[in-house]
C-alpha positions in Angstrom: 33.3 0.3 -5.2 31.3 1.1 -2.6 32.1 -0.4 0.9 30.4 -3.4 1.8 27.9 -3.5 4.6 28.8 -4.9 8.0 26.2 -7.5 9.5 23.8 -10.2 7.9 21.3 -8.7 4.9 17.8 -9.5 6.6 14.5 -8.2 5.0 11.6 -7.6 6.3 9.5 -5.7 9.2 9.6 -5.4 12.8 7.7 -3.4 15.4 8.8 -2.3 18.5 7.2 -0.9 21.1 9.5 2.0 22.2 10.1 3.2 25.8 10.2 6.5 27.3 13.4 8.2 27.4 15.5 7.2 24.1 15.8 8.5 20.8 14.1 6.4 17.7 18.1 6.1 16.5 19.1 4.3 19.6 16.2 2.0 18.8 17.2 1.4 15.5 20.7 0.9 16.9 20.0 -1.6 19.1 17.7 -3.3 16.5 20.7 -3.8 14.0 23.5 -5.3 17.3 20.5 -7.8 17.8 20.0 -9.1 14.8 23.3 -8.5 13.3 21.6 -6.9 10.5 23.9 -4.8 7.6 21.0 -2.3 7.0 18.0 -0.9 9.2 15.6 2.1 9.1 12.2 3.0 11.0 9.1 4.7 9.9 7.7 7.5 11.4 9.9 9.0 14.5 8.8 9.4 18.1 10.3 11.9 20.6 12.2 10.5 23.2 9.2 11.1 25.7 6.9 8.9 24.0 6.4 5.5 23.6 4.5 2.8 21.2 4.5 1.9 18.0 7.8 2.2 16.0 7.9 0.4 13.2 11.8 -1.0 11.9 12.4 -1.5 8.2 15.1 -4.3 7.7 17.0 -4.5 4.5 15.0 -4.0 1.2 11.7 -3.0 3.7 14.0 0.4 4.0 12.6 0.8 0.0 8.9 0.8 1.8 9.6 3.2 5.0 7.4 6.2 2.9 4.4 4.0 2.4 3.9 3.3 6.3 4.9 7.2 7.0 2.0 8.9 4.9 0.0 6.1 6.9 -3.1 6.8 9.5 -1.7 7.0 12.8 -3.3 6.7 16.3 -2.2 8.8 19.1 -3.0 8.6 23.3 -1.6 11.5 25.3 -1.9 13.0 28.5 -2.1 17.0 28.5 -1.3 19.3 31.4 -2.7 22.3 31.6 -1.3 25.8 33.3 2.6 25.6 31.7 3.4 26.1 28.3 7.0 24.7 27.8 9.5 25.7 25.0 9.4 21.7 23.6 5.9 21.5 23.9 6.0 18.8 26.0 7.4 17.7 29.5 10.6 17.2 28.7 11.1 21.1 28.2 11.8 23.9 30.3 8.6 26.5 31.5 8.3 29.6 29.4 4.5 30.7 30.5 2.2 29.6 33.1 -1.9 30.4 33.6 -4.3 29.3 36.5 -7.1 28.7 34.6 -8.0 25.1 34.2 -10.8 24.1 31.4 -13.6 21.7 32.8 -14.6 18.8 30.8 -17.8 20.6 29.0 -15.6 23.4 27.3 -12.8 21.1 25.9 -15.6 18.9 24.2 -17.0 21.9 22.8 -13.7 23.5 21.5 -12.4 20.1 20.1 -15.1 20.0 16.4 -12.3 23.1 15.6 -9.7 20.7 15.5 -11.3 17.6 13.7 -10.9 17.7 9.6 -8.4 20.1 7.6 -6.5 22.3 9.9 -3.7 24.8 9.6 -1.0 23.8 12.1 2.3 25.7 12.9 5.3 23.0 13.9 6.8 23.0 17.3 9.9 25.0 17.2 11.7 21.8 18.5 10.6 19.6 15.3 12.7 18.3 12.3 11.1 21.2 10.0 13.5 22.8 7.8 14.7 26.5 8.3 16.8 27.4 5.4 18.7 24.3 5.3 18.7 23.9 9.0 16.4 21.6 11.2 14.3 23.7 13.2 15.3 22.1 16.9 19.0 23.0 15.8 18.2 26.4 15.5 15.9 26.5 19.0 18.7 24.7 21.3 21.2 27.5 20.3 18.6 30.2 21.1 18.2 31.0 17.1 15.3 32.7 16.4 12.6 29.9 14.5 9.6 31.2 12.4 7.9 27.7 11.2 4.9 28.5 8.6 1.7 27.0 9.5 0.9 23.6 7.5 -2.7 22.1 6.6 -2.8 18.7 8.6 -5.8 16.3 8.4 -6.9 15.3 11.6 -10.3 12.3 11.7 -10.6 11.8 15.4 -9.9 14.1 18.2 -11.6 12.6 21.7 -11.4 13.5 25.6 -11.2 10.3 27.2 -10.0 10.9 30.7 -9.8 13.2 33.1 -7.6 12.5 35.6 -7.3 16.1 38.1 -8.0 19.6 37.4 -4.7 19.8 36.5 -4.7 16.9 33.2 -7.1 15.3 30.2 -6.1 12.3 28.4 -7.3 12.3 24.8 -6.9 10.2 21.7 -6.3 11.1 17.9 -6.2 9.6 14.7 -4.3 11.9 12.2 -2.8 11.9 8.6 0.7 12.6 7.7 2.9 15.5 9.2 0.4 16.3 12.6 2.4 17.2 15.4 0.5 15.9 18.6 2.5 18.1 20.7 1.1 21.3 18.4 -2.5 19.7 18.9 -2.2 20.0 22.9 -0.5 24.2 22.8 -2.9 25.0 20.2 -5.9 23.5 22.1 -4.9 25.2 25.3 -5.2 28.2 24.2 -8.1 27.9 22.5 -9.6 27.4 25.8 -7.6 30.5 27.4 -4.6 28.7 29.0 -1.5 27.1 28.2 -0.5 23.3 28.1 2.0 21.0 27.1 1.7 16.9 26.4 2.8 15.1 29.7 3.1 11.8 28.5 2.6 10.6 24.4 1.5 7.2 22.6 1.5 5.7 19.5 -1.3 3.1 19.5 -1.1 2.6 15.5 0.8 3.5 12.5 -0.3 2.6 8.8 -0.8 -1.2 8.8 1.1 -1.9 12.3 -0.8 -1.8 15.7 -0.2 -2.8 19.3 -0.8 -6.3 19.0 1.7 -7.3 16.5 4.9 -5.0 19.0 7.3 -6.3 20.9 9.6 -4.6 23.5 13.0 -3.6 22.8 14.1 -5.8 25.7 12.0 -8.7 23.7 14.1 -8.0 20.5 17.2 -8.2 22.1 16.7 -11.3 24.2 14.9 -13.0 20.8 18.1 -11.3 18.9 20.3 -14.2 20.5 18.2 -17.3 20.5 15.9 -17.1 17.2 16.7 -16.6 13.5 15.5 -13.5 12.2 13.2 -14.9 9.8 11.0 -16.0 12.5 11.0 -12.6 14.0 10.4 -10.3 10.4 7.0 -9.7 9.1 7.6 -9.5 5.2 9.0 -6.7 3.4 5.3 -6.5 1.8 3.4 -6.2 5.1 3.8 -2.2 4.6 2.1 -2.6 1.2 -1.5 -4.0 2.1 -3.1 -1.0 0.4 -1.5 -1.1 -2.9 -2.8 -3.9 -5.3 -1.0 -6.9 -5.9 0.1 -8.0 -10.1 0.9 -11.6 -10.5 4.2 -11.7 -13.1 5.0 -14.5 -14.8 8.9 -15.7 -14.7 9.9 -14.2 -17.5 8.2 -10.8 -16.0 10.0 -10.5 -12.7 13.4 -11.1 -14.5 12.7 -8.3 -16.6 11.3 -6.4 -13.9 14.3 -7.4 -11.4 16.2 -5.7 -14.3 14.7 -2.6 -14.0 12.7 -2.9 -17.5 9.0 -1.9 -18.3 6.8 -5.3 -19.2 3.7 -4.8 -21.4 0.2 -3.7 -19.8 -1.8 -5.5 -22.6 0.0 -9.4 -21.5 -0.6 -8.6 -18.0 -4.5 -7.3 -18.9 -5.0 -11.0 -20.3 -4.4 -12.2 -17.0 -5.5 -10.0 -14.7 -8.4 -7.5 -15.2 -6.7 -3.7 -14.8 -9.9 -1.8 -16.0 -10.1 -0.5 -12.2 -6.3 0.4 -12.3 -5.9 3.9 -13.4 -2.8 5.8 -14.9 0.1 6.4 -12.8 -1.5 3.9 -9.7 1.3 1.7 -7.9 1.4 -1.7 -8.1 2.8 -4.3 -6.4 4.5 -6.9 -9.1 4.6 -10.3 -7.1 5.5 -13.7 -8.3 5.3 -17.0 -6.1 4.0 -14.4 -3.2 7.1 -12.7 -3.2 7.2 -8.7 -3.7 9.7 -8.3 -6.7 9.5 -4.6 -7.4 7.1 -1.2 -6.8 5.9 -0.2 -10.3 3.5 2.2 -11.6 1.1 1.9 -14.6 1.8 3.6 -17.6 0.8 4.3 -20.7 0.7 0.8 -21.8 3.1 -0.5 -20.1 3.9 -1.6 -15.9 7.2 0.2 -14.8 9.8 -0.7 -12.1 10.7 2.1 -10.2 11.8 0.3 -6.6 13.2 -3.0 -7.2 13.7 -5.9 -4.5 17.3 -7.5 -4.2 16.4 -9.9 -1.8 
């Protein structure tokens, strides 16, 4: 028999505006204590230097984290020219310098090369695995790190400010797996100089943006005075792009037991013609998420059952 988790079984999403200087794991731990939650995870790690949107998944919401991490991301960051750092951000040690400072015209001319599907080598200090070990763990012990390039997608890369000759501010919208530190590094190299990220803020992740975020301090204060149900967003908030399928009570019970249901019977109430084979669906009853399911053959098969 598994050991019972300590804390309350609460379910849903909470969007924290992460402060600089602490890890994402530290935010999770403080949120767990604030709400006395049995189970908490996060969607999309932010480096200690970074601030901004850090979605926290409580209880059964942890089963939907991958759908948040696969979502579109937006960032605002400041690049400092003339210094390369081993971490590609201001927390690292200087490893190379340059006297060259690009002007606005040169920067704007270079940006189109970094939009669309592009190759990117992740930073040495990243969570990418190399022979079973994290790259950052190898880098910290001065072991050689050779990471292969990967294809990432950048929707938008714009210069929005130049506060000085030494710095430029950018906004980026990207897909999954893009490292802003790597983008800053490669842009600097393409401009004949070196650079690193001095400040980084995530402004959007999937369905979550700054408008729905609260500070860590607010969370800790609210946790002592308000029920968690008044703070958390529903589990299905992370699944806005996934079609919903209304179930009868009997169908919901079958799904909760991990059993498939007939697609034909469902189609008599809800047309399935526009839903392709293999598509993921939100199986719902009375407005509540029962399971994540797939449309396969003539059946709707659950693969993530919610246990509220």
